[in-house]
Biopython code that builds the backbone (N, CA, C, O; Angstrom):
import numpy as np
from Bio.PDB.StructureBuilder import StructureBuilder

atoms = [
    (1, "MET", "N", (-14.491, 14.361, 37.012)),
    (1, "MET", "CA", (-13.990, 15.740, 37.543)),
    (1, "MET", "C", (-12.766, 15.121, 37.798)),
    (1, "MET", "O", (-12.806, 14.081, 38.455)),
    (2, "THR", "N", (-11.809, 15.494, 37.460)),
    (2, "THR", "CA", (-10.170, 15.296, 39.003)),
    (2, "THR", "C", (-10.211, 15.969, 39.806)),
    (2, "THR", "O", (-10.720, 17.077, 39.976)),
    (3, "THR", "N", (-9.232, 14.821, 40.809)),
    (3, "THR", "CA", (-9.019, 15.758, 41.989)),
    (3, "THR", "C", (-8.487, 17.008, 42.392)),
    (3, "THR", "O", (-8.622, 17.589, 43.469)),
    (4, "ALA", "N", (-7.547, 17.508, 40.860)),
    (4, "ALA", "CA", (-6.852, 18.401, 40.743)),
    (4, "ALA", "C", (-8.346, 19.742, 40.619)),
    (4, "ALA", "O", (-8.378, 20.840, 41.174)),
    (5, "GLU", "N", (-9.271, 19.203, 39.827)),
    (5, "GLU", "CA", (-10.065, 19.992, 38.992)),
    (5, "GLU", "C", (-11.202, 20.640, 40.611)),
    (5, "GLU", "O", (-11.603, 21.766, 40.908)),
    (6, "LYS", "N", (-11.321, 19.660, 41.101)),
    (6, "LYS", "CA", (-12.360, 19.326, 42.434)),
    (6, "LYS", "C", (-11.677, 20.812, 43.136)),
    (6, "LYS", "O", (-12.153, 21.942, 43.248)),
    (7, "LEU", "N", (-10.181, 20.148, 43.587)),
    (7, "LEU", "CA", (-9.696, 21.342, 44.160)),
    (7, "LEU", "C", (-9.698, 22.467, 43.941)),
    (7, "LEU", "O", (-10.035, 23.299, 44.783)),
    (8, "ARG", "N", (-9.303, 22.765, 42.700)),
    (8, "ARG", "CA", (-9.641, 24.474, 41.739)),
    (8, "ARG", "C", (-11.628, 24.927, 41.686)),
    (8, "ARG", "O", (-12.150, 25.983, 41.326)),
    (9, "PHE", "N", (-12.162, 23.883, 42.103)),
    (9, "PHE", "CA", (-13.735, 24.548, 41.685)),
    (9, "PHE", "C", (-14.140, 25.872, 42.974)),
    (9, "PHE", "O", (-13.834, 26.154, 44.132)),
    (10, "ASP", "N", (-14.705, 26.205, 42.252)),
    (10, "ASP", "CA", (-14.731, 27.558, 43.169)),
    (10, "ASP", "C", (-16.711, 27.029, 43.173)),
    (10, "ASP", "O", (-17.353, 26.920, 42.129)),
    (11, "PRO", "N", (-17.290, 26.792, 44.545)),
    (11, "PRO", "CA", (-18.547, 26.951, 44.066)),
    (11, "PRO", "C", (-19.439, 27.620, 44.181)),
    (11, "PRO", "O", (-20.576, 27.172, 44.029)),
    (12, "THR", "N", (-19.132, 29.289, 44.577)),
    (12, "THR", "CA", (-19.778, 30.160, 44.529)),
    (12, "THR", "C", (-20.171, 30.357, 43.132)),
    (12, "THR", "O", (-21.319, 30.262, 42.698)),
    (13, "ARG", "N", (-19.085, 30.646, 42.450)),
    (13, "ARG", "CA", (-18.813, 30.640, 41.035)),
    (13, "ARG", "C", (-19.716, 29.300, 40.029)),
    (13, "ARG", "O", (-20.264, 29.461, 38.939)),
    (14, "GLY", "N", (-19.653, 28.498, 40.540)),
    (14, "GLY", "CA", (-20.400, 27.195, 40.207)),
    (14, "GLY", "C", (-21.795, 28.100, 39.989)),
    (14, "GLY", "O", (-22.145, 28.612, 38.926)),
    (15, "LEU", "N", (-22.555, 28.170, 41.377)),
    (15, "LEU", "CA", (-23.825, 28.780, 41.585)),
    (15, "LEU", "C", (-24.101, 29.825, 40.735)),
    (15, "LEU", "O", (-25.061, 29.763, 39.968)),
    (16, "GLU", "N", (-23.426, 30.708, 40.779)),
    (16, "GLU", "CA", (-23.614, 32.100, 39.625)),
    (16, "GLU", "C", (-23.350, 31.312, 38.337)),
    (16, "GLU", "O", (-24.202, 31.699, 37.536)),
    (17, "ASP", "N", (-22.674, 30.511, 37.840)),
    (17, "ASP", "CA", (-23.071, 30.429, 36.221)),
    (17, "ASP", "C", (-24.426, 29.588, 36.217)),
    (17, "ASP", "O", (-25.428, 29.593, 35.503)),
    (18, "ARG", "N", (-24.102, 29.023, 37.089)),
    (18, "ARG", "CA", (-26.116, 28.156, 36.777)),
    (18, "ARG", "C", (-26.724, 28.893, 36.539)),
    (18, "ARG", "O", (-27.197, 28.989, 35.406)),
    (19, "THR", "N", (-27.065, 30.019, 37.821)),
    (19, "THR", "CA", (-28.134, 31.169, 37.682)),
    (19, "THR", "C", (-28.067, 31.959, 36.091)),
    (19, "THR", "O", (-28.983, 32.250, 35.322)),
    (20, "LEU", "N", (-26.543, 32.161, 35.976)),
    (20, "LEU", "CA", (-27.076, 32.917, 34.633)),
    (20, "LEU", "C", (-27.320, 31.725, 33.331)),
    (20, "LEU", "O", (-27.863, 32.143, 32.309)),
    (21, "ALA", "N", (-27.004, 30.598, 33.385)),
    (21, "ALA", "CA", (-27.583, 29.795, 32.161)),
    (21, "ALA", "C", (-29.142, 29.625, 32.496)),
    (21, "ALA", "O", (-29.868, 29.433, 31.520)),
    (22, "VAL", "N", (-29.623, 29.662, 33.512)),
    (22, "VAL", "CA", (-31.052, 29.726, 33.935)),
    (22, "VAL", "C", (-32.159, 31.314, 33.545)),
    (22, "VAL", "O", (-33.331, 31.581, 33.277)),
    (23, "ASP", "N", (-30.743, 32.054, 33.759)),
    (23, "ASP", "CA", (-31.311, 33.427, 33.056)),
    (23, "ASP", "C", (-31.300, 33.594, 31.595)),
    (23, "ASP", "O", (-32.227, 34.104, 30.967)),
    (24, "ALA", "N", (-30.357, 33.203, 31.147)),
    (24, "ALA", "CA", (-30.860, 33.465, 29.400)),
    (24, "ALA", "C", (-31.986, 32.377, 28.917)),
    (24, "ALA", "O", (-32.543, 32.628, 27.848)),
    (25, "GLN", "N", (-32.456, 30.896, 29.792)),
    (25, "GLN", "CA", (-33.450, 30.486, 29.485)),
    (25, "GLN", "C", (-35.035, 31.409, 29.479)),
    (25, "GLN", "O", (-35.743, 31.685, 28.511)),
    (26, "VAL", "N", (-35.194, 31.667, 30.650)),
    (26, "VAL", "CA", (-35.846, 32.198, 31.222)),
    (26, "VAL", "C", (-36.243, 33.553, 30.283)),
    (26, "VAL", "O", (-37.359, 33.804, 29.828)),
    (27, "LEU", "N", (-35.102, 34.291, 30.138)),
    (27, "LEU", "CA", (-35.431, 35.786, 29.408)),
    (27, "LEU", "C", (-36.005, 35.426, 28.193)),
    (27, "LEU", "O", (-36.896, 36.014, 27.580)),
    (28, "SER", "N", (-35.337, 34.275, 27.864)),
    (28, "SER", "CA", (-36.128, 33.443, 26.174)),
    (28, "SER", "C", (-37.511, 33.274, 26.110)),
    (28, "SER", "O", (-38.330, 33.599, 25.251)),
    (29, "ALA", "N", (-37.630, 32.615, 27.350)),
    (29, "ALA", "CA", (-39.441, 32.212, 27.648)),
    (29, "ALA", "C", (-39.839, 33.320, 27.456)),
    (29, "ALA", "O", (-40.515, 33.264, 26.429)),
    (30, "TRP", "N", (-39.817, 34.950, 28.081)),
    (30, "TRP", "CA", (-40.426, 35.863, 28.585)),
    (30, "TRP", "C", (-40.543, 36.679, 26.953)),
    (30, "TRP", "O", (-41.510, 37.020, 26.273)),
    (31, "GLN", "N", (-39.265, 36.761, 26.784)),
    (31, "GLN", "CA", (-39.512, 37.418, 25.830)),
    (31, "GLN", "C", (-40.254, 36.805, 24.392)),
    (31, "GLN", "O", (-40.873, 37.476, 23.567)),
    (32, "GLY", "N", (-40.017, 35.449, 24.359)),
    (32, "GLY", "CA", (-40.999, 35.039, 23.270)),
    (32, "GLY", "C", (-42.036, 34.484, 23.599)),
    (32, "GLY", "O", (-42.545, 34.315, 22.490)),
    (33, "ARG", "N", (-42.864, 33.992, 24.449)),
    (33, "ARG", "CA", (-43.674, 33.272, 25.160)),
    (33, "ARG", "C", (-44.848, 33.639, 26.253)),
    (33, "ARG", "O", (-46.046, 33.381, 26.366)),
    (34, "ILE", "N", (-43.947, 34.317, 26.936)),
    (34, "ILE", "CA", (-44.405, 35.059, 28.057)),
    (34, "ILE", "C", (-45.616, 36.202, 27.972)),
    (34, "ILE", "O", (-46.845, 36.240, 27.925)),
    (35, "ALA", "N", (-44.077, 37.423, 27.989)),
    (35, "ALA", "CA", (-44.478, 38.551, 27.853)),
    (35, "ALA", "C", (-45.566, 38.778, 26.827)),
    (35, "ALA", "O", (-46.488, 39.452, 27.286)),
    (36, "PRO", "N", (-45.771, 38.282, 25.147)),
    (36, "PRO", "CA", (-47.024, 38.179, 24.501)),
    (36, "PRO", "C", (-47.635, 37.686, 24.941)),
    (36, "PRO", "O", (-47.898, 37.126, 23.877)),
    (37, "ALA", "N", (-48.688, 36.931, 26.039)),
    (37, "ALA", "CA", (-49.515, 36.158, 26.304)),
    (37, "ALA", "C", (-49.881, 36.663, 27.485)),
    (37, "ALA", "O", (-50.865, 36.035, 27.875)),
    (38, "VAL", "N", (-49.461, 37.773, 28.501)),
    (38, "VAL", "CA", (-49.708, 38.403, 29.415)),
    (38, "VAL", "C", (-50.181, 39.705, 29.359)),
    (38, "VAL", "O", (-49.644, 40.254, 28.398)),
    (39, "PRO", "N", (-51.256, 40.775, 30.186)),
    (39, "PRO", "CA", (-51.338, 41.890, 30.146)),
    (39, "PRO", "C", (-50.426, 42.505, 30.328)),
    (39, "PRO", "O", (-49.886, 42.197, 31.391)),
    (40, "GLU", "N", (-49.590, 43.829, 29.413)),
    (40, "GLU", "CA", (-48.569, 44.912, 29.389)),
    (40, "GLU", "C", (-48.946, 45.077, 31.153)),
    (40, "GLU", "O", (-49.922, 45.467, 31.795)),
    (41, "GLY", "N", (-48.023, 44.716, 31.375)),
    (41, "GLY", "CA", (-47.127, 45.416, 32.764)),
    (41, "GLY", "C", (-46.643, 44.780, 34.163)),
    (41, "GLY", "O", (-46.079, 45.101, 35.209)),
    (42, "ALA", "N", (-47.555, 43.044, 33.144)),
    (42, "ALA", "CA", (-47.261, 41.777, 34.373)),
    (42, "ALA", "C", (-45.568, 42.091, 34.157)),
    (42, "ALA", "O", (-44.990, 42.752, 33.295)),
    (43, "VAL", "N", (-44.968, 41.190, 35.525)),
    (43, "VAL", "CA", (-43.601, 41.110, 35.646)),
    (43, "VAL", "C", (-43.579, 40.057, 36.132)),
    (43, "VAL", "O", (-44.606, 39.701, 36.710)),
    (44, "LEU", "N", (-42.549, 39.245, 36.101)),
    (44, "LEU", "CA", (-41.683, 37.610, 36.548)),
    (44, "LEU", "C", (-41.186, 38.020, 37.304)),
    (44, "LEU", "O", (-41.053, 39.243, 37.340)),
    (45, "VAL", "N", (-40.766, 37.370, 38.089)),
    (45, "VAL", "CA", (-40.250, 37.621, 39.222)),
    (45, "VAL", "C", (-39.753, 36.306, 39.958)),
    (45, "VAL", "O", (-40.549, 35.392, 40.172)),
    (46, "ALA", "N", (-38.177, 36.213, 40.414)),
    (46, "ALA", "CA", (-37.708, 35.489, 40.651)),
    (46, "ALA", "C", (-37.689, 34.945, 42.252)),
    (46, "ALA", "O", (-37.704, 35.932, 42.988)),
    (47, "VAL", "N", (-37.672, 34.216, 42.696)),
    (47, "VAL", "CA", (-37.637, 33.580, 44.331)),
    (47, "VAL", "C", (-37.136, 32.515, 44.819)),
    (47, "VAL", "O", (-36.777, 31.661, 44.009)),
    (48, "GLY", "N", (-36.987, 32.283, 46.085)),
    (48, "GLY", "CA", (-36.124, 31.049, 46.569)),
    (48, "GLY", "C", (-34.850, 31.416, 45.813)),
    (48, "GLY", "O", (-34.372, 32.535, 45.623)),
    (49, "GLY", "N", (-34.393, 30.166, 45.411)),
    (49, "GLY", "CA", (-32.695, 30.248, 45.416)),
    (49, "GLY", "C", (-32.649, 30.698, 44.068)),
    (49, "GLY", "O", (-31.521, 31.082, 43.760)),
    (50, "TYR", "N", (-33.520, 30.783, 43.134)),
    (50, "TYR", "CA", (-33.191, 31.591, 42.508)),
    (50, "TYR", "C", (-33.100, 32.903, 42.488)),
    (50, "TYR", "O", (-32.104, 33.458, 42.023)),
    (51, "GLY", "N", (-34.003, 33.485, 42.930)),
    (51, "GLY", "CA", (-33.893, 34.797, 43.362)),
    (51, "GLY", "C", (-32.859, 35.323, 44.254)),
    (51, "GLY", "O", (-32.787, 36.541, 44.416)),
    (52, "ARG", "N", (-32.035, 34.514, 44.860)),
    (52, "ARG", "CA", (-31.185, 34.546, 45.726)),
    (52, "ARG", "C", (-30.002, 34.131, 44.873)),
    (52, "ARG", "O", (-28.909, 34.110, 45.438)),
    (53, "ARG", "N", (-30.057, 33.842, 43.765)),
    (53, "ARG", "CA", (-28.993, 33.844, 42.898)),
    (53, "ARG", "C", (-28.077, 32.512, 43.148)),
    (53, "ARG", "O", (-26.884, 32.298, 42.933)),
    (54, "GLN", "N", (-28.888, 31.890, 43.566)),
    (54, "GLN", "CA", (-28.247, 30.387, 44.350)),
    (54, "GLN", "C", (-28.430, 28.837, 43.883)),
    (54, "GLN", "O", (-28.111, 27.977, 44.705)),
    (55, "LEU", "N", (-28.814, 28.522, 42.896)),
    (55, "LEU", "CA", (-29.133, 27.639, 41.805)),
    (55, "LEU", "C", (-28.281, 26.310, 42.019)),
    (55, "LEU", "O", (-27.323, 25.990, 41.315)),
    (56, "PHE", "N", (-28.879, 25.435, 43.324)),
    (56, "PHE", "CA", (-27.788, 24.600, 43.357)),
    (56, "PHE", "C", (-28.165, 23.273, 41.446)),
    (56, "PHE", "O", (-28.825, 23.468, 40.425)),
    (57, "PRO", "N", (-27.312, 22.117, 41.933)),
    (57, "PRO", "CA", (-27.710, 21.137, 40.992)),
    (57, "PRO", "C", (-29.268, 20.845, 41.867)),
    (57, "PRO", "O", (-29.529, 21.036, 43.055)),
    (58, "TYR", "N", (-30.027, 20.378, 40.882)),
    (58, "TYR", "CA", (-31.267, 19.820, 40.882)),
    (58, "TYR", "C", (-32.596, 21.045, 41.606)),
    (58, "TYR", "O", (-33.800, 20.842, 41.764)),
    (59, "SER", "N", (-31.956, 22.014, 41.848)),
    (59, "SER", "CA", (-32.903, 23.064, 42.282)),
    (59, "SER", "C", (-34.331, 23.549, 41.367)),
    (59, "SER", "O", (-34.137, 23.868, 40.194)),
    (60, "ASP", "N", (-35.552, 23.592, 41.838)),
    (60, "ASP", "CA", (-35.774, 24.408, 41.201)),
    (60, "ASP", "C", (-36.274, 24.955, 40.780)),
    (60, "ASP", "O", (-37.272, 24.759, 41.473)),
    (61, "ILE", "N", (-36.738, 26.004, 39.745)),
    (61, "ILE", "CA", (-37.084, 27.817, 40.011)),
    (61, "ILE", "C", (-38.395, 28.290, 39.718)),
    (61, "ILE", "O", (-39.212, 28.267, 38.798)),
    (62, "ASP", "N", (-38.250, 28.767, 40.973)),
    (62, "ASP", "CA", (-39.140, 29.358, 41.476)),
    (62, "ASP", "C", (-39.778, 30.708, 40.802)),
    (62, "ASP", "O", (-39.049, 31.676, 41.014)),
    (63, "LEU", "N", (-40.918, 31.013, 40.067)),
    (63, "LEU", "CA", (-40.826, 32.276, 39.706)),
    (63, "LEU", "C", (-42.126, 32.668, 40.024)),
    (63, "LEU", "O", (-42.921, 31.740, 40.171)),
    (64, "LEU", "N", (-42.628, 34.016, 40.195)),
    (64, "LEU", "CA", (-43.824, 34.771, 40.187)),
    (64, "LEU", "C", (-44.603, 35.433, 38.949)),
    (64, "LEU", "O", (-44.043, 36.299, 38.277)),
    (65, "LEU", "N", (-45.547, 35.123, 38.743)),
    (65, "LEU", "CA", (-46.123, 36.358, 37.660)),
    (65, "LEU", "C", (-46.816, 37.670, 38.111)),
    (65, "LEU", "O", (-47.927, 37.631, 37.582)),
    (66, "LEU", "N", (-46.749, 38.337, 38.530)),
    (66, "LEU", "CA", (-47.483, 39.380, 38.613)),
    (66, "LEU", "C", (-48.018, 40.409, 37.997)),
    (66, "LEU", "O", (-47.361, 41.096, 37.214)),
    (67, "PHE", "N", (-49.153, 40.615, 38.252)),
    (67, "PHE", "CA", (-50.053, 41.257, 37.721)),
    (67, "PHE", "C", (-50.748, 42.835, 38.214)),
    (67, "PHE", "O", (-51.200, 42.871, 39.358)),
    (68, "GLY", "N", (-50.817, 43.890, 37.514)),
    (68, "GLY", "CA", (-50.810, 45.307, 38.210)),
    (68, "GLY", "C", (-52.433, 45.289, 38.589)),
    (68, "GLY", "O", (-53.296, 44.636, 38.003)),
    (69, "PRO", "N", (-52.606, 46.137, 39.671)),
    (69, "PRO", "CA", (-53.856, 46.325, 39.797)),
    (69, "PRO", "C", (-55.350, 46.189, 38.555)),
    (69, "PRO", "O", (-56.429, 45.602, 38.623)),
    (70, "ARG", "N", (-54.698, 47.055, 37.506)),
    (70, "ARG", "CA", (-55.981, 47.423, 36.807)),
    (70, "ARG", "C", (-56.020, 45.704, 35.709)),
    (70, "ARG", "O", (-56.436, 45.635, 34.553)),
    (71, "ALA", "N", (-55.453, 44.524, 36.551)),
    (71, "ALA", "CA", (-55.402, 43.952, 35.309)),
    (71, "ALA", "C", (-56.910, 43.272, 35.044)),
    (71, "ALA", "O", (-57.511, 43.556, 36.080)),
    (72, "GLN", "N", (-57.646, 42.670, 34.358)),
    (72, "GLN", "CA", (-58.507, 42.027, 34.405)),
    (72, "GLN", "C", (-58.985, 41.186, 35.011)),
    (72, "GLN", "O", (-57.897, 40.809, 35.448)),
    (73, "ARG", "N", (-59.761, 40.421, 35.519)),
    (73, "ARG", "CA", (-59.837, 38.656, 36.306)),
    (73, "ARG", "C", (-59.644, 37.884, 34.795)),
    (73, "ARG", "O", (-58.885, 36.923, 34.924)),
    (74, "ARG", "N", (-60.035, 38.022, 33.684)),
    (74, "ARG", "CA", (-59.885, 37.518, 32.562)),
    (74, "ARG", "C", (-58.683, 37.113, 32.201)),
    (74, "ARG", "O", (-58.193, 36.121, 31.661)),
    (75, "ASP", "N", (-58.219, 38.429, 32.762)),
    (75, "ASP", "CA", (-56.068, 38.350, 32.182)),
    (75, "ASP", "C", (-55.374, 37.558, 33.294)),
    (75, "ASP", "O", (-54.311, 36.965, 33.110)),
    (76, "ARG", "N", (-55.967, 37.579, 34.342)),
    (76, "ARG", "CA", (-55.264, 37.157, 35.739)),
    (76, "ARG", "C", (-55.827, 35.404, 35.068)),
    (76, "ARG", "O", (-54.693, 34.931, 34.992)),
    (77, "GLY", "N", (-56.353, 34.746, 34.790)),
    (77, "GLY", "CA", (-56.574, 33.526, 34.500)),
    (77, "GLY", "C", (-56.255, 32.797, 33.603)),
    (77, "GLY", "O", (-56.444, 31.580, 33.582)),
    (78, "PHE", "N", (-55.858, 33.299, 32.960)),
    (78, "PHE", "CA", (-54.898, 32.661, 31.617)),
    (78, "PHE", "C", (-54.480, 31.083, 32.355)),
    (78, "PHE", "O", (-54.342, 30.837, 33.554)),
    (79, "SER", "N", (-54.379, 30.414, 31.505)),
    (79, "SER", "CA", (-53.970, 28.918, 31.663)),
    (79, "SER", "C", (-52.531, 28.435, 31.455)),
    (79, "SER", "O", (-52.038, 29.246, 30.671)),
    (80, "ALA", "N", (-51.744, 27.640, 31.731)),
    (80, "ALA", "CA", (-50.508, 27.143, 31.977)),
    (80, "ALA", "C", (-50.160, 27.029, 30.582)),
    (80, "ALA", "O", (-49.015, 27.333, 30.246)),
    (81, "ALA", "N", (-51.255, 26.509, 29.461)),
    (81, "ALA", "CA", (-51.142, 26.503, 28.533)),
    (81, "ALA", "C", (-50.613, 27.726, 27.579)),
    (81, "ALA", "O", (-49.940, 27.575, 26.559)),
    (82, "ALA", "N", (-50.916, 28.568, 27.952)),
    (82, "ALA", "CA", (-50.862, 29.581, 27.021)),
    (82, "ALA", "C", (-49.117, 29.805, 26.789)),
    (82, "ALA", "O", (-48.637, 30.431, 25.844)),
    (83, "LEU", "N", (-48.330, 29.140, 27.879)),
    (83, "LEU", "CA", (-46.982, 29.801, 28.382)),
    (83, "LEU", "C", (-46.481, 28.221, 27.781)),
    (83, "LEU", "O", (-45.556, 27.920, 28.536)),
    (84, "GLY", "N", (-46.615, 27.396, 27.053)),
    (84, "GLY", "CA", (-45.909, 26.176, 26.231)),
    (84, "GLY", "C", (-46.115, 25.156, 27.373)),
    (84, "GLY", "O", (-46.689, 25.391, 28.437)),
    (85, "ARG", "N", (-45.492, 23.851, 26.944)),
    (85, "ARG", "CA", (-44.920, 23.098, 27.661)),
    (85, "ARG", "C", (-44.272, 23.485, 29.326)),
    (85, "ARG", "O", (-43.456, 24.396, 29.462)),
    (86, "ARG", "N", (-44.688, 22.790, 30.324)),
    (86, "ARG", "CA", (-43.577, 22.828, 31.655)),
    (86, "ARG", "C", (-42.597, 21.887, 31.451)),
    (86, "ARG", "O", (-42.476, 20.840, 30.815)),
    (87, "ALA", "N", (-41.807, 22.702, 32.320)),
    (87, "ALA", "CA", (-40.640, 22.504, 32.247)),
    (87, "ALA", "C", (-40.570, 20.794, 33.443)),
    (87, "ALA", "O", (-39.583, 20.063, 33.367)),
    (88, "GLU", "N", (-41.557, 20.512, 34.251)),
    (88, "GLU", "CA", (-41.729, 19.721, 34.782)),
    (88, "GLU", "C", (-42.214, 18.571, 34.119)),
    (88, "GLU", "O", (-42.943, 18.617, 33.128)),
    (89, "GLY", "N", (-41.747, 17.374, 34.753)),
    (89, "GLY", "CA", (-42.110, 16.280, 33.359)),
    (89, "GLY", "C", (-43.068, 15.349, 34.324)),
    (89, "GLY", "O", (-43.636, 14.360, 33.861)),
]
sb = StructureBuilder()
sb.init_structure("model")
sb.init_model(0)
sb.init_chain("A")
sb.init_seg("    ")
for serial, (resi, resn, name, xyz) in enumerate(atoms, 1):
    if name == "N":
        sb.init_residue(resn, " ", resi, " ")
    sb.init_atom(name, np.array(xyz, "f"), 0.0, 1.0, " ", f" {name:<3s}", serial, name[0])
structure = sb.get_structure()
């Protein structure tokens, strides 16, 4: 990045752009893998920097998967393997 580019860079817009990019990945994972594997009525909630829409470089992505009161214990206990590979190495 040149000095001129650094002077024009809007950090707030950069955080928003990063969050939008992660939104697209999370939505794709939700629709393609997560939602079909969890009980109906479960919701995925972003928390932390992601929930505030402030993803800095190297930020982790904090997500909560919440189940309704009618979910059976067996439904709550599905493994991370059902969600596919983990993002963390």
